[in-house]
C-alpha positions in Angstrom: 142.7 207.4 51.3 145.0 205.4 53.5 147.0 207.2 56.1 150.7 206.3 56.4 151.6 204.5 59.6 153.8 206.5 61.9 157.4 205.4 62.0 158.5 203.6 65.2 161.9 204.7 66.3 163.6 202.5 68.9 167.0 203.5 70.1 169.7 200.9 69.6 170.9 199.5 72.8 174.6 198.9 73.6 176.0 196.3 76.0 174.2 196.1 79.3 170.9 197.4 77.8 172.1 201.0 78.1 171.2 203.9 75.8 174.4 205.1 74.1 175.5 208.6 75.1 173.3 208.6 78.2 173.8 207.1 81.6 170.4 205.5 81.7 169.1 202.1 81.1 166.3 201.3 78.8 163.0 200.6 80.5 160.5 199.9 77.7 156.8 200.3 78.5 153.7 199.6 76.6 152.4 202.0 74.0 150.1 204.6 75.5 150.8 203.2 79.0 149.0 205.5 81.5 151.7 205.1 84.1 154.6 205.8 81.7 152.7 208.7 80.2 152.0 210.1 83.7 155.6 209.9 84.8 156.8 211.7 81.6 154.1 214.4 81.9 155.0 215.1 85.5 158.7 215.2 84.7 158.1 217.9 82.0 155.5 219.8 84.2 157.9 220.6 87.0 160.3 222.8 85.0 157.5 224.3 83.0 155.8 225.5 86.2 159.0 226.9 87.6 160.4 228.6 84.5 158.6 229.5 81.3 155.2 230.0 82.9 156.6 232.3 85.6 159.4 234.2 83.8 160.1 235.6 80.4 163.5 235.0 78.8 165.1 237.3 76.3 167.5 234.8 74.8 167.8 231.1 74.5 171.1 231.2 76.5 169.2 232.9 79.4 166.7 230.0 79.3 169.5 227.4 79.1 171.2 228.9 82.2 167.9 229.0 84.1 167.3 225.4 83.3 170.7 224.5 84.6 170.0 226.4 87.8 166.6 224.6 88.1 168.3 221.2 87.7 170.8 222.1 90.4 168.1 223.3 92.8 165.9 220.3 92.1 168.8 217.8 92.8 169.9 219.5 96.0 166.7 220.7 97.6 163.5 219.0 96.3 162.3 216.3 98.7 160.6 213.5 96.8 158.1 211.1 98.3 159.2 208.2 96.0 162.7 208.6 97.5 161.5 208.5 101.1 161.5 212.3 101.3 165.1 212.6 100.3 166.6 214.8 97.6 167.8 213.3 94.4 171.4 214.2 95.4 171.0 212.3 98.7 169.6 209.2 96.9 172.4 209.3 94.4 175.1 209.6 97.2 173.4 206.7 99.1 173.3 204.6 96.0 177.0 205.3 95.2 178.0 204.4 98.8 176.2 201.0 98.7 177.6 200.3 95.2 181.2 201.0 96.4 180.7 199.0 99.6 179.6 195.9 97.6 
């Protein structure tokens, strides 16, 4: 019996190669790309290690608020090697300053 092929969903890009509704640019990678998979896995792992595996939430709203708090703490306090040991907020501010100066 032949198995159906999985559907490939590609988001439609608007002008400037940006994904509509998001402030991110498309950066396509190869299917099953180890580097791309690793980045995505690591991105998901950080909040999982900090929230659901450590705490129990009684409601979805409680989880949502905890995720928002995690996002704020991550952006303000986490030093990232790939950003030269700066926080995401510092990198964003530096980028905005250079963009405005240009």
